[in-house]
LUMLUMGU-57492 format. One record per atom (N, C-alpha, C): x, y, z. Coordinates in steps of 0.05 Angstrom, whole numbers, plus 32768, in hexadecimal, padded with zeros to 4 digits. Example, Ala and Ser with C-alpha at 12.3 -4.5 7.8 and 13.67 -1.06 7.14 Angstrom:
2
px / py / pz
8108 / 7F8E / 809C;
80F6 / 7FA6 / 809C;
8108 / 7FBE / 809C;
8101 / 7FD3 / 808E;
8111 / 7FEB / 808F;
8102 / 8001 / 809D;
//
This chain:
300
px / py / pz
77F0 / 7F3A / 83BE;
7807 / 7F35 / 83D0;
7820 / 7F31 / 83BF;
781F / 7F21 / 83A9;
7836 / 7F1D / 8399;
7842 / 7F37 / 838F;
7830 / 7F4A / 8387;
7839 / 7F62 / 837B;
784A / 7F73 / 838E;
7842 / 7F73 / 83A8;
7852 / 7F81 / 83BC;
786D / 7F74 / 83BF;
786E / 7F5A / 83BE;
7888 / 7F4C / 83C2;
789A / 7F51 / 83AA;
7890 / 7F54 / 8392;
78A1 / 7F5A / 837B;
78AF / 7F75 / 8380;
78A1 / 7F89 / 8387;
78AD / 7FA3 / 838B;
78BF / 7FA3 / 83A3;
78B7 / 7F96 / 83B9;
78C7 / 7F96 / 83D1;
78E1 / 7F86 / 83CC;
78DF / 7F6F / 83BE;
78F6 / 7F5F / 83B8;
7909 / 7F6E / 83A5;
78FF / 7F82 / 8397;
790F / 7F92 / 8385;
791C / 7FA9 / 8393;
791C / 7FA8 / 83AD;
792B / 7FBD / 83BC;
7948 / 7FBD / 83B4;
7953 / 7FA7 / 83AB;
796D / 7FA6 / 839F;
796F / 7FB9 / 8387;
7958 / 7FBD / 837B;
7957 / 7FCC / 8362;
7952 / 7FEA / 8367;
793E / 7FF5 / 835A;
793C / 8012 / 835A;
7937 / 801E / 8376;
7928 / 800F / 8388;
7922 / 801A / 83A2;
793C / 8021 / 83B1;
794C / 800C / 83B7;
7964 / 8011 / 83C6;
7978 / 8021 / 83B7;
797B / 801C / 839D;
798F / 802B / 838E;
798A / 8049 / 838D;
7971 / 8050 / 8388;
796A / 806C / 8386;
796D / 807A / 83A1;
7963 / 806D / 83B6;
7963 / 807A / 83D0;
7980 / 807C / 83DB;
7991 / 8067 / 83D7;
79AC / 8069 / 83DF;
79BA / 8080 / 83D1;
79B4 / 8084 / 83B7;
79C1 / 8099 / 83A8;
79BA / 80B4 / 83B1;
79A2 / 80B7 / 83BC;
7997 / 80D2 / 83C3;
7997 / 80D8 / 83E1;
799D / 80C4 / 83F2;
799A / 80C7 / 840F;
79B5 / 80CE / 841B;
79B6 / 80E2 / 842C;
79CF / 80E8 / 843A;
79D3 / 80D4 / 8451;
79EC / 80CD / 8455;
79F2 / 80B9 / 846A;
79F0 / 80C6 / 8485;
79E9 / 80B5 / 8499;
79E8 / 80BF / 84B5;
79F3 / 80AA / 84C7;
79FB / 80B1 / 84E0;
7A07 / 809E / 84F3;
79F3 / 8088 / 84FA;
79FE / 8070 / 8500;
79ED / 8059 / 8507;
79E6 / 805B / 8525;
79CD / 8055 / 852B;
79C4 / 8054 / 8547;
79CE / 803A / 8554;
79D1 / 803A / 856E;
79D9 / 8022 / 857D;
79C0 / 8014 / 8587;
79C2 / 7FF9 / 8588;
79AB / 7FE9 / 8591;
79B6 / 7FCE / 859A;
79A6 / 7FBE / 85A8;
79AF / 7FA3 / 85B0;
79B5 / 7F93 / 8597;
79C8 / 7F80 / 8599;
79D0 / 7F70 / 8583;
79BA / 7F5C / 857B;
79B9 / 7F55 / 8561;
79A7 / 7F41 / 8557;
79AD / 7F26 / 8563;
7999 / 7F15 / 8565;
799D / 7EFA / 8571;
79AF / 7EE9 / 855F;
79AB / 7EEB / 8545;
79BA / 7EDB / 8532;
79BC / 7EE9 / 8518;
79D3 / 7EE8 / 850B;
79D7 / 7EF6 / 84F2;
79CC / 7EE7 / 84DA;
79C5 / 7EF5 / 84C5;
79BD / 7EE9 / 84AC;
79D6 / 7EE5 / 849C;
79E8 / 7ED3 / 84A6;
7A02 / 7ECF / 849A;
7A09 / 7EB1 / 849B;
7A16 / 7EA8 / 8486;
7A1E / 7E8C / 8484;
7A3C / 7E8B / 847D;
7A4B / 7E79 / 848A;
7A66 / 7E73 / 8481;
7A65 / 7E5F / 846A;
7A77 / 7E62 / 8457;
7A78 / 7E51 / 843F;
7A94 / 7E46 / 843D;
7A97 / 7E2B / 843F;
7AB1 / 7E1E / 843F;
7AB4 / 7E09 / 842A;
7ACB / 7E07 / 841E;
7AD2 / 7DF1 / 840C;
7AF0 / 7DF1 / 8408;
7AFC / 7DD9 / 8409;
7B18 / 7DD6 / 8404;
7B2A / 7DE8 / 8415;
7B22 / 7DEB / 842E;
7B32 / 7DFA / 8441;
7B2E / 7E18 / 8440;
7B1E / 7E22 / 842D;
7B18 / 7E3F / 842B;
7AFE / 7E45 / 8438;
7AFC / 7E5D / 8443;
7AE4 / 7E66 / 8450;
7ADC / 7E82 / 8446;
7AC2 / 7E86 / 8442;
7AB8 / 7EA0 / 843B;
7A9D / 7EA3 / 8449;
7A8F / 7EB8 / 8443;
7A76 / 7EBD / 8451;
7A61 / 7EC7 / 843D;
7A48 / 7EBF / 8442;
7A31 / 7EC7 / 8432;
7A1E / 7ED5 / 8445;
7A17 / 7EEE / 843F;
7A07 / 7EFF / 8450;
79EE / 7F08 / 8441;
79D7 / 7F05 / 844E;
79BE / 7F0E / 8442;
79B9 / 7F2B / 844B;
79B5 / 7F3D / 8438;
79B2 / 7F59 / 843E;
7995 / 7F62 / 843F;
7990 / 7F75 / 844F;
7978 / 7F86 / 844D;
7982 / 7FA1 / 8441;
7977 / 7FA8 / 842B;
7981 / 7FC0 / 841D;
7977 / 7FDA / 842A;
7962 / 7FD8 / 843A;
7959 / 7FEF / 844A;
7955 / 7FE4 / 8467;
7960 / 7FF2 / 847A;
795F / 7FE9 / 8496;
7957 / 8000 / 84A8;
794F / 7FF9 / 84C1;
794A / 800D / 84D5;
7962 / 800F / 84E7;
7965 / 8026 / 84F6;
797D / 802A / 8506;
7982 / 8014 / 851B;
796C / 8007 / 8525;
7970 / 7FF3 / 853A;
797C / 7FD9 / 852F;
7981 / 7FD7 / 8515;
798F / 7FBF / 850A;
79AD / 7FBF / 8513;
79B7 / 7FD7 / 851C;
79D3 / 7FD9 / 8523;
79D5 / 7FDD / 8541;
79EC / 7FD3 / 854D;
7A03 / 7FC6 / 853F;
79FC / 7FAA / 8535;
7A0B / 7FA1 / 8522;
7A06 / 7F87 / 8516;
7A10 / 7F71 / 8529;
7A06 / 7F58 / 8525;
7A0F / 7F42 / 8536;
7A2D / 7F3D / 8532;
7A3A / 7F33 / 8546;
7A57 / 7F2F / 8544;
7A5F / 7F1B / 852F;
7A4D / 7F08 / 8528;
7A53 / 7EF5 / 8512;
7A59 / 7F04 / 84F8;
7A4A / 7F19 / 84F3;
7A4F / 7F29 / 84DA;
7A68 / 7F39 / 84DC;
7A6B / 7F48 / 84F2;
7A82 / 7F5A / 84F4;
7A9D / 7F4A / 84F6;
7A9C / 7F33 / 8503;
7AB5 / 7F23 / 8505;
7ABC / 7F18 / 84EA;
7AA8 / 7F0D / 84DB;
7AAE / 7F02 / 84C1;
7AB7 / 7F17 / 84AE;
7AAB / 7F2F / 84AF;
7AB4 / 7F44 / 849D;
7AD1 / 7F4C / 84A3;
7AD8 / 7F4D / 84BC;
7AF4 / 7F54 / 84C3;
7B08 / 7F40 / 84B7;
7B00 / 7F27 / 84B5;
7B11 / 7F12 / 84AB;
7B13 / 7F12 / 848D;
7AFF / 7F1D / 847F;
7AFE / 7F1C / 8462;
7B11 / 7F30 / 8455;
7B1A / 7F2A / 843D;
7B2B / 7F3D / 842E;
7B1D / 7F48 / 8416;
7B05 / 7F3D / 840F;
7AF6 / 7F45 / 83F7;
7AD8 / 7F48 / 83FE;
7ACC / 7F5E / 83F6;
7AAF / 7F61 / 83F9;
7AA2 / 7F5F / 83DD;
7A8F / 7F4D / 83DA;
7A7F / 7F4B / 83C2;
7A63 / 7F53 / 83C7;
7A58 / 7F66 / 83B8;
7A3D / 7F70 / 83BB;
7A2E / 7F6E / 83A1;
7A14 / 7F74 / 83A2;
7A04 / 7F73 / 8389;
7A0D / 7F89 / 8376;
7A0F / 7FA1 / 837F;
7A17 / 7FB8 / 836E;
7A28 / 7FCB / 837D;
7A3A / 7FD9 / 836F;
7A4D / 7FEB / 837B;
7A3F / 8005 / 8386;
7A40 / 8009 / 83A0;
7A33 / 8021 / 83AC;
7A3E / 803B / 83A1;
7A58 / 803C / 839A;
7A63 / 8055 / 838F;
7A58 / 805B / 8374;
7A53 / 8046 / 8364;
7A47 / 804A / 834A;
7A2A / 8053 / 834E;
7A1C / 8048 / 8361;
7A01 / 804F / 8367;
79FF / 806D / 836E;
7A12 / 8076 / 837E;
7A12 / 8092 / 8388;
7A1C / 80A6 / 8374;
7A25 / 809D / 835D;
7A32 / 80AF / 834A;
7A1D / 80C0 / 833B;
7A24 / 80D8 / 8333;
7A12 / 80E9 / 8323;
7A0C / 80DB / 8308;
7A1F / 80CB / 82FD;
7A19 / 80BE / 82E4;
7A03 / 80AA / 82E6;
7A02 / 809B / 82FD;
79ED / 8088 / 8301;
79D2 / 8096 / 8305;
79D2 / 80AB / 8315;
79B9 / 80BA / 8319;
79AE / 80C5 / 82FE;
79C0 / 80CE / 82ED;
79B8 / 80D9 / 82D3;
79AD / 80C2 / 82C2;
79BA / 80AA / 82C3;
79B1 / 8094 / 82B3;
7995 / 808A / 82BC;
7991 / 808A / 82D7;
7977 / 8082 / 82E1;
7961 / 8095 / 82D8;
7967 / 80AF / 82DA;
7953 / 80C3 / 82D1;
794D / 80C0 / 82B3;
7962 / 80BA / 82A3;
795D / 80B7 / 8287;
794B / 809F / 8281;
794D / 808A / 8291;
793C / 8072 / 828D;
7921 / 8075 / 829B;
791F / 8086 / 82AF;
7907 / 8087 / 82C0;
78F3 / 809C / 82B7;
78FA / 80AE / 82A6;
78E8 / 80C3 / 829D;
78E0 / 80C0 / 8280;
78C7 / 80C5 / 827B;
78BD / 80C5 / 825F;
78C8 / 80DD / 8250;
78D1 / 80D8 / 8237;
78DB / 80EE / 8226;
78CE / 80EF / 820B;
78B9 / 80DE / 8207;
78AD / 80DB / 81ED;
7890 / 80E5 / 81EC;
7888 / 80F5 / 81FF;
786D / 80FF / 81FF;
785A / 80EF / 8211;
7861 / 80D7 / 8217;
7850 / 80C7 / 822A;
7854 / 80D1 / 8246;
7840 / 80CB / 8257;
7842 / 80D1 / 8273;
7837 / 80B9 / 8283;
783C / 80B9 / 829D;
7831 / 80A4 / 82AE;
7813 / 80A4 / 82AC;
7807 / 80BC / 82AA;
77EA / 80BE / 82A8;
77E0 / 80B1 / 828F;
77EE / 80B3 / 8279;
77E5 / 80A8 / 8260;
77EA / 8089 / 825F;
77FD / 807F / 826E;
7804 / 8063 / 826D;
77F7 / 8052 / 8281;
77ED / 805D / 8297;
77E0 / 804E / 82AC;
77C2 / 8052 / 82AC;
77B4 / 8040 / 82B9;
7797 / 8043 / 82BB;
7790 / 805C / 82CC;
7779 / 8068 / 82C7;
7771 / 807F / 82D7;
7771 / 807A / 82F5;
7768 / 8063 / 82FE;
7767 / 805D / 831A;
7783 / 805C / 8326;
7796 / 804F / 8317;
77B1 / 804D / 8321;
77BE / 8069 / 8323;
77BA / 8079 / 830E;
77C6 / 8094 / 8310;
77BA / 80A5 / 8325;
77A0 / 80A1 / 832B;
7793 / 80B0 / 8341;
77A1 / 80A9 / 835B;
77A6 / 808F / 835F;
77B4 / 8087 / 8378;
77D0 / 8093 / 8379;
77DE / 8093 / 8362;
77F8 / 809F / 8361;
77F7 / 80BD / 8369;
77E4 / 80CB / 835E;
77E2 / 80E8 / 8364;
77DD / 80ED / 8382;
77CC / 80DC / 838E;
77C7 / 80DF / 83AA;
77E0 / 80DA / 83BB;
77EE / 80C5 / 83B5;
7807 / 80BE / 83C4;
781C / 80D3 / 83BF;
781F / 80DD / 83A6;
7833 / 80F1 / 83A0;
782E / 810B / 83AF;
7814 / 8113 / 83B1;
780D / 812B / 83BF;
7814 / 8128 / 83DD;
780E / 8111 / 83E8;
7814 / 810C / 8404;
7832 / 810C / 840A;
7841 / 8103 / 83F6;
785E / 8102 / 83F9;
786C / 811C / 83F1;
785D / 8130 / 83E7;
7868 / 8149 / 83DF;
7877 / 8149 / 83C4;
7870 / 8135 / 83B3;
787D / 8133 / 8399;
786C / 8143 / 8385;
7879 / 8155 / 8375;
786A / 8165 / 8361;
785D / 8152 / 834D;
7843 / 8156 / 8347;
7835 / 8145 / 8335;
7840 / 8146 / 8319;
784B / 815D / 8311;
7856 / 815F / 82F6;
786F / 814D / 82F3;
787F / 814B / 8308;
7896 / 8139 / 8307;
788C / 811C / 8306;
7878 / 8116 / 8316;
786E / 80FB / 8318;
7863 / 80F3 / 82FD;
7855 / 8104 / 82EE;
784A / 80FE / 82D4;
7860 / 80F5 / 82C1;
7878 / 8101 / 82C4;
788E / 80FA / 82B1;
789B / 80E0 / 82B8;
7897 / 80D6 / 82D1;
78A5 / 80BD / 82D9;
7897 / 80A5 / 82CD;
78A7 / 8091 / 82C6;
789D / 8077 / 82BE;
7891 / 8069 / 82D7;
787E / 8058 / 82D3;
7870 / 804C / 82EA;
7883 / 803E / 82FE;
7897 / 8030 / 82F5;
78A9 / 8022 / 8308;
78B8 / 8036 / 8319;
78BF / 804D / 830E;
78CD / 8061 / 831E;
78BA / 806E / 8332;
78A1 / 8073 / 832A;
788D / 807D / 833D;
7889 / 806A / 8355;
7885 / 8051 / 834E;
787F / 803D / 8363;
7897 / 803A / 8377;
78AF / 8038 / 836C;
78C6 / 8034 / 837D;
78CC / 804D / 838E;
78C8 / 8065 / 8382;
78CD / 807D / 8391;
78B9 / 8080 / 83A8;
789F / 807C / 83A2;
788B / 807F / 83B7;
788E / 8069 / 83CC;
7896 / 8051 / 83C4;
789A / 803C / 83D7;
78B1 / 8042 / 83E9;
78C7 / 804C / 83DE;
78DE / 8053 / 83EE;
78D7 / 8068 / 8403;
78C7 / 807C / 83FA;
78BF / 8091 / 840D;
78AE / 8085 / 8423;
789C / 8072 / 841C;
788B / 8066 / 8430;
789C / 8056 / 8444;
78AF / 8047 / 843A;
78C0 / 8037 / 844C;
78D1 / 8049 / 845E;
78DA / 805F / 8453;
78E9 / 8072 / 8464;
78D8 / 807E / 847A;
78BE / 8083 / 8474;
78AD / 808C / 8489;
78A9 / 8076 / 849E;
78AC / 805D / 8497;
78AA / 8047 / 84A9;
78C5 / 8042 / 84B8;
78D9 / 8052 / 84B3;
78F2 / 8050 / 84C1;
7908 / 8041 / 84B2;
7902 / 8037 / 849A;
7916 / 8028 / 848A;
7926 / 803C / 8479;
7940 / 8038 / 8479;
7952 / 804C / 846C;
7967 / 803D / 845B;
7969 / 8044 / 8441;
797D / 8037 / 8430;
7999 / 803E / 8438;
799D / 8055 / 8445;
79B7 / 805C / 844F;
79C1 / 804A / 8465;
79AE / 803B / 8471;
79B6 / 8027 / 8486;
79B6 / 800B / 847B;
79B2 / 8007 / 8461;
79B2 / 7FEC / 8455;
79CD / 7FDE / 8459;
79CC / 7FC4 / 845B;
79E4 / 7FB4 / 8462;
79F9 / 7FB6 / 844C;
79F1 / 7FB7 / 8433;
7A04 / 7FB9 / 841D;
7A15 / 7FD2 / 8420;
7A08 / 7FE9 / 8424;
7A16 / 8002 / 8426;
7A28 / 8002 / 843F;
7A1E / 7FF7 / 8455;
7A2D / 7FF6 / 846E;
7A48 / 7FE8 / 846A;
7A47 / 7FD0 / 845D;
7A60 / 7FC2 / 8459;
7A71 / 7FCE / 8443;
7A65 / 7FDA / 842F;
7A74 / 7FE7 / 841A;
7A85 / 7FFE / 8426;
7A79 / 800D / 8437;
7A88 / 8023 / 8444;
7A9F / 8019 / 8454;
7A9A / 8004 / 8463;
7AAF / 7FF9 / 8475;
7AC5 / 7FEA / 8465;
7ABE / 7FDE / 844F;
7AD2 / 7FD2 / 843E;
7AE5 / 7FE6 / 8432;
7ADA / 7FFD / 842A;
7AEB / 8012 / 841F;
7AFE / 801D / 8435;
7AF3 / 8021 / 844D;
7B03 / 802B / 8463;
7B1A / 8017 / 846A;
7B14 / 7FFD / 8468;
7B28 / 7FE9 / 8470;
7B3A / 7FE1 / 8459;
7B36 / 7FEB / 8441;
7B46 / 7FE5 / 842A;
7B41 / 7FC9 / 841F;
7B2A / 7FBE / 8423;
7B23 / 7FA4 / 8418;
7B1C / 7FA6 / 83FA;
7B20 / 7F90 / 83EC;
7B19 / 7F8F / 83D0;
7AFB / 7F90 / 83CD;
7AF1 / 7F9E / 83B9;
7AD4 / 7FA1 / 83B4;
7ACE / 7F96 / 8399;
7AB8 / 7F86 / 8397;
7AAF / 7F7C / 837D;
7A91 / 7F7A / 837D;
7A84 / 7F7C / 8366;
7A67 / 7F7D / 8364;
7A5E / 7F68 / 8350;
7A45 / 7F5E / 8354;
7A39 / 7F4A / 8343;
7A2B / 7F55 / 832B;
7A21 / 7F6D / 832E;
7A11 / 7F7A / 8318;
7A17 / 7F97 / 8318;
7A0F / 7FA5 / 8302;
7A10 / 7FC2 / 8302;
79F5 / 7FCC / 830B;
79F4 / 7FE4 / 8316;
79DA / 7FF0 / 831E;
79C6 / 7FF1 / 8308;
79CE / 7FF7 / 82EF;
79BB / 7FF9 / 82D9;
79B1 / 7FDD / 82D2;
79C1 / 7FC8 / 82D5;
79B6 / 7FAD / 82D1;
79A1 / 7FA7 / 82E5;
79A4 / 7FB1 / 82FD;
7990 / 7FAB / 8312;
7975 / 7FB8 / 830C;
7975 / 7FD1 / 8303;
795B / 7FDE / 82FF;
794D / 7FD4 / 82E5;
795B / 7FC5 / 82D4;
794F / 7FBC / 82BB;
7937 / 7FAA / 82C0;
7937 / 7F9C / 82D7;
7920 / 7F8A / 82DD;
7906 / 7F9B / 82DE;
7906 / 7FB1 / 82EC;
78ED / 7FC1 / 82EE;
78E8 / 7FCF / 82D4;
78FC / 7FD7 / 82C6;
78F8 / 7FE4 / 82AC;
78E9 / 7FD2 / 8298;
78EE / 7FB8 / 8299;
78E5 / 7FA6 / 8285;
78CA / 7F99 / 828C;
78BC / 7FA2 / 82A0;
78A2 / 7F97 / 82A7;
788F / 7F9C / 8290;
787E / 7F89 / 828A;
7869 / 7F8D / 8276;
7855 / 7FA2 / 8280;
784B / 7FB3 / 826D;
7839 / 7FC9 / 8276;
7822 / 7FC1 / 8287;
7815 / 7FAA / 8281;
77FE / 7FA3 / 8292;
7806 / 7F9B / 82AE;
781D / 7F8D / 82B0;
7827 / 7F85 / 82CA;
7831 / 7F9D / 82D9;
783D / 7FB0 / 82CB;
7847 / 7FC8 / 82D8;
7830 / 7FD8 / 82E5;
781A / 7FDB / 82D7;
7803 / 7FE9 / 82E2;
77F9 / 7FDB / 82FB;
77F6 / 7FC1 / 82FA;
77EB / 7FB2 / 8311;
77FF / 7FB3 / 8329;
7818 / 7FB1 / 8323;
782C / 7FB3 / 8339;
782C / 7FCE / 8346;
782B / 7FE3 / 8336;
782B / 7FFE / 8341;
7812 / 8002 / 8352;
77FB / 7FFA / 8348;
77E2 / 7FFE / 8356;
77E1 / 7FEF / 8370;
77EA / 7FD6 / 836F;
77EA / 7FC6 / 8388;
77FD / 7FD2 / 839D;
7813 / 7FDC / 8394;
7826 / 7FE8 / 83A7;
781A / 8001 / 83B3;
780D / 8011 / 83A3;
7801 / 802A / 83AE;
77EA / 8025 / 83C1;
77DC / 800F / 83BD;
77C5 / 8009 / 83CE;
77CD / 7FFB / 83E8;
77E7 / 7FF5 / 83EB;
77EE / 7FE4 / 8402;
7806 / 7FEF / 8411;
7809 / 8009 / 8413;
7821 / 8015 / 841F;
7824 / 800D / 843C;
780F / 800E / 844C;
7811 / 8007 / 8468;
7818 / 7FE9 / 846C;
780C / 7FD8 / 845B;
7812 / 7FBB / 845D;
782F / 7FB7 / 8455;
7839 / 7FC6 / 8441;
7855 / 7FC3 / 8438;
7868 / 7FC8 / 844F;
7865 / 7FDD / 845E;
7877 / 7FE3 / 8474;
7876 / 7FCD / 8489;
785E / 7FC3 / 848F;
785C / 7FAD / 84A3;
786A / 7F94 / 8499;
7867 / 7F8E / 847F;
7874 / 7F76 / 8475;
7892 / 7F78 / 8474;
789C / 7F90 / 846D;
78B9 / 7F94 / 846E;
78C3 / 7F92 / 848B;
78B3 / 7F9B / 849E;
78BA / 7F98 / 84BA;
78BC / 7F7A / 84C2;
78AA / 7F6A / 84B7;
78AC / 7F4D / 84BD;
78C5 / 7F41 / 84B1;
78CC / 7F49 / 8499;
78E4 / 7F3F / 848C;
78FD / 7F48 / 849C;
78FD / 7F61 / 84A5;
7914 / 7F6B / 84B5;
7916 / 7F5B / 84CF;
78FF / 7F54 / 84DC;
7900 / 7F44 / 84F4;
790B / 7F29 / 84EF;
7904 / 7F1C / 84DA;
790E / 7F01 / 84D3;
792C / 7F03 / 84CD;
7934 / 7F18 / 84BF;
7950 / 7F1C / 84B9;
7961 / 7F20 / 84D2;
7957 / 7F30 / 84E4;
7965 / 7F35 / 84FE;
7968 / 7F1C / 850E;
7954 / 7F0B / 850D;
7954 / 7EF2 / 851D;
7964 / 7EDC / 850E;
796C / 7EE1 / 84F5;
797A / 7ECC / 84E5;
7967 / 7EB6 / 84DE;
794D / 7EBC / 84DB;
7939 / 7EA7 / 84D6;
7935 / 7EA4 / 84B8;
7946 / 7E93 / 84AB;
7945 / 7E90 / 848E;
792A / 7E84 / 8484;
791F / 7E70 / 8491;
7905 / 7E66 / 8487;
78EF / 7E7B / 8488;
78ED / 7E8B / 849D;
78D9 / 7EA0 / 849E;
78DD / 7EB4 / 8488;
78F6 / 7EBD / 8484;
78FC / 7ED1 / 846F;
78F5 / 7EC6 / 8454;
78FC / 7EAC / 844F;
78F5 / 7EA0 / 8436;
78D7 / 7EA0 / 8431;
78C8 / 7E99 / 8445;
78AA / 7E98 / 8442;
789F / 7EB4 / 843C;
78A8 / 7EC8 / 844A;
789E / 7EE3 / 8446;
78A6 / 7EEE / 842B;
78C0 / 7EEC / 8425;
78CA / 7EFA / 840D;
78C4 / 7EEB / 83F3;
78C6 / 7ED1 / 83F3;
78C4 / 7EC2 / 83DA;
78AA / 7EB3 / 83D6;
789B / 7EAF / 83EB;
7882 / 7E9F / 83E9;
786F / 7EAB / 83D4;
7869 / 7EC4 / 83D6;
7856 / 7ED0 / 83C4;
7863 / 7ED6 / 83A9;
787D / 7EDC / 83A9;
788B / 7EE1 / 838F;
7889 / 7EC9 / 837D;
7889 / 7EB1 / 8388;
7888 / 7E99 / 8377;
786D / 7E95 / 836A;
7859 / 7EA5 / 8372;
783F / 7EA4 / 8364;
7841 / 7EB0 / 8348;
7857 / 7EBE / 8343;
785C / 7EC9 / 8328;
7876 / 7EBD / 831E;
7875 / 7EA4 / 8312;
788D / 7E95 / 830C;
78A0 / 7EA4 / 82FA;
7897 / 7EB3 / 82E6;
78A9 / 7EC1 / 82D4;
78B9 / 7ED6 / 82E2;
78AC / 7EE4 / 82F4;
78B9 / 7EF9 / 8303;
78CD / 7EED / 8317;
78C5 / 7ED8 / 8325;
78D7 / 7ECA / 8337;
78EF / 7EC0 / 8328;
78EB / 7EB5 / 8311;
7902 / 7EAA / 8301;
7915 / 7EC1 / 82FA;
790B / 7ED7 / 82F1;
791C / 7EEE / 82E9;
792A / 7EFB / 8300;
791B / 7F00 / 8315;
7926 / 7F10 / 832C;
7938 / 7F00 / 833E;
7931 / 7EE6 / 8343;
7940 / 7ED6 / 8356;
7951 / 7EC1 / 8348;
7944 / 7EAF / 8339;
7952 / 7E97 / 832F;
7968 / 7E9F / 831B;
7961 / 7EAE / 8307;
7975 / 7EB5 / 82F2;
798C / 7EC5 / 82FD;
7986 / 7ED8 / 830F;
799C / 7EE8 / 831A;
79AE / 7ED7 / 832B;
79A3 / 7EC5 / 833B;
79B3 / 7EB3 / 834C;
79C6 / 7EA2 / 833A;
79BB / 7E98 / 8324;
79CB / 7E88 / 8312;
79E1 / 7E98 / 8305;
79DB / 7EB1 / 82FE;
79EF / 7EC2 / 82F2;
7A05 / 7EC9 / 8306;
79FD / 7ECC / 8320;
7A11 / 7ED3 / 8334;
7A23 / 7EBC / 833C;
7A19 / 7EA3 / 833A;
7A27 / 7E8D / 8347;
7A44 / 7E89 / 833E;
7A4B / 7E8B / 8324;
7A67 / 7E88 / 831D;
7A79 / 7E9D / 832A;
7A70 / 7EB5 / 832C;
7A80 / 7ECA / 8339;
7A82 / 7EC6 / 8357;
7A6C / 7EBD / 8363;
7A6D / 7EB6 / 837F;
7A81 / 7EA0 / 8385;
7A80 / 7E8B / 8375;
7A93 / 7E75 / 8378;
7AB0 / 7E7F / 8375;
7AB5 / 7E8F / 8361;
7AD0 / 7E99 / 835C;
7ADA / 7EA9 / 8374;
7AC9 / 7EBA / 837F;
7AD2 / 7ECA / 8396;
7AD7 / 7EB8 / 83AE;
7AC6 / 7EA4 / 83B3;
7AC9 / 7E92 / 83CA;
7AE3 / 7E81 / 83C7;
7AE9 / 7E7A / 83AE;
7B00 / 7E68 / 83AA;
7B1B / 7E76 / 83A8;
7B1B / 7E91 / 83A7;
7B34 / 7E9F / 83A3;
7B39 / 7EB4 / 83B8;
7B27 / 7EB9 / 83CA;
7B2A / 7ECE / 83DE;
7B1A / 7EC7 / 83F7;
7B20 / 7ED6 / 840C;
7B0E / 7ED5 / 8424;
7AF7 / 7EE8 / 841E;
7AE3 / 7EDD / 8412;
7ACE / 7EEE / 8405;
7AB6 / 7EF1 / 8417;
7AAD / 7F09 / 841B;
7A96 / 7F10 / 842C;
7A81 / 7F1A / 8418;
7A6D / 7F0A / 8413;
7A59 / 7F10 / 83FD;
7A3F / 7F19 / 8409;
7A36 / 7F31 / 8401;
7A1D / 7F3D / 840B;
7A0A / 7F40 / 83F4;
79F4 / 7F31 / 83F5;
79DE / 7F34 / 83E1;
79C3 / 7F34 / 83EF;
79AF / 7F3C / 83E1;
7994 / 7F3D / 83ED;
798D / 7F23 / 83FA;
7981 / 7F24 / 8412;
797B / 7F0C / 8421;
796A / 7EF8 / 8412;
7958 / 7F02 / 8400;
7947 / 7EF0 / 83F1;
7956 / 7EDF / 83DD;
796F / 7EE7 / 83D7;
797F / 7ED7 / 83C4;
798D / 7EC0 / 83D1;
798D / 7EBF / 83EC;
799B / 7EA9 / 83FA;
7989 / 7E91 / 83FF;
7970 / 7E96 / 8404;
795E / 7E81 / 840F;
794F / 7E72 / 83F9;
7943 / 7E5B / 8401;
7932 / 7E4C / 83EF;
7942 / 7E3A / 83DD;
7934 / 7E28 / 83CE;
7941 / 7E15 / 83BD;
7951 / 7E21 / 83A6;
794A / 7E39 / 839E;
7959 / 7E47 / 8388;
796D / 7E5B / 8393;
7971 / 7E5B / 83AD;
7983 / 7E6F / 83B9;
79A0 / 7E67 / 83B7;
79B2 / 7E7A / 83BD;
79CF / 7E76 / 83BB;
79D8 / 7E61 / 83CF;
79CC / 7E60 / 83E6;
79D4 / 7E4C / 83FA;
79D0 / 7E30 / 83EF;
79B9 / 7E2A / 83E4;
79B4 / 7E10 / 83D8;
79C6 / 7E0A / 83C1;
79CB / 7E1E / 83B0;
79DD / 7E1A / 8399;
79F9 / 7E13 / 83A1;
7A03 / 7E21 / 83B5;
7A1F / 7E1C / 83BE;
7A21 / 7E00 / 83CB;
7A0C / 7DF8 / 83DA;
7A0D / 7DDE / 83E6;
7A0E / 7DC7 / 83D2;
7A01 / 7DCB / 83BB;
7A03 / 7DB7 / 83A6;
7A1E / 7DB5 / 839A;
7A2F / 7DC9 / 839E;
7A4A / 7DCA / 8393;
7A5F / 7DC4 / 83A8;
7A57 / 7DB5 / 83BC;
7A69 / 7DAA / 83D1;
7A74 / 7DC0 / 83E4;
7A68 / 7DD7 / 83E5;
7A6F / 7DEA / 83FA;
7A60 / 7DE3 / 8413;
7A6D / 7DE6 / 842A;
7A5F / 7DE3 / 8443;
7A56 / 7DFF / 844C;
7A3B / 7E02 / 844D;
7A2F / 7E1C / 8453;
7A21 / 7E1B / 846D;
7A2A / 7E2B / 8481;
7A20 / 7E28 / 849C;
7A18 / 7E44 / 84A7;
7A00 / 7E46 / 84B1;
79F8 / 7E60 / 84BD;
7A07 / 7E65 / 84D6;
7A0F / 7E7E / 84D9;
7A20 / 7E85 / 84F0;
7A0F / 7E8F / 8508;
//
């Protein structure tokens, strides 16, 4: 269970980044509004900003967004996101990802993974229509994230509909200031740096649980739509905490690194901050951190 949550929580990383870079945009479908947004107002010393939990891949029925989000966004003058979508979509980033994601020293995925894991990869790749020679050249983290993204897309989830990209596009149209917390290459470094033994087990667990993965992401999306922070925390972070080192690196350390920049944006602008929903909730989340620093944080 923990292994699936690591890769799913890394949708901020290679999954969402790669699919956004390669997916053509399409119009948003119309649907009934969500009951409550995954959005919090943040106030201190007379200033107000907003903290929004993102799903990096969404289904069309997530739109239109609740009025709490659209109204707050209209009032904001600055959008802060995890990584710049224009940089993600650039040919330079795609080339950099390929340079990091493919073996160039004679090794292959087949030589680096266990026979059983590579057999599962070959079966999934064939079903997805991926050439096996290309798959052999990919590093395991790239194989896992690519196949997982394809599985989620078959389940109706699309990175082109992710909340980060949605607001990025609208901020550019409205002439709002844009700022990012990380570079795209900094984000994929987490998956790059997995220990070989953990990498094999993560890849294998992900390949063995594709159907469960789609169902669990559906549960997360339902909690997000309902604005149910406790449920989302339990689903997204509960199992991840079974691997303390990974939880520390993926959630705790990144939140701490972001906090000074988040504070600066909130204290100097009408800042609309969009980060992965898992970074907001729980005792190590941004909501708890801001409350300890005398901000009044209220779900909308």
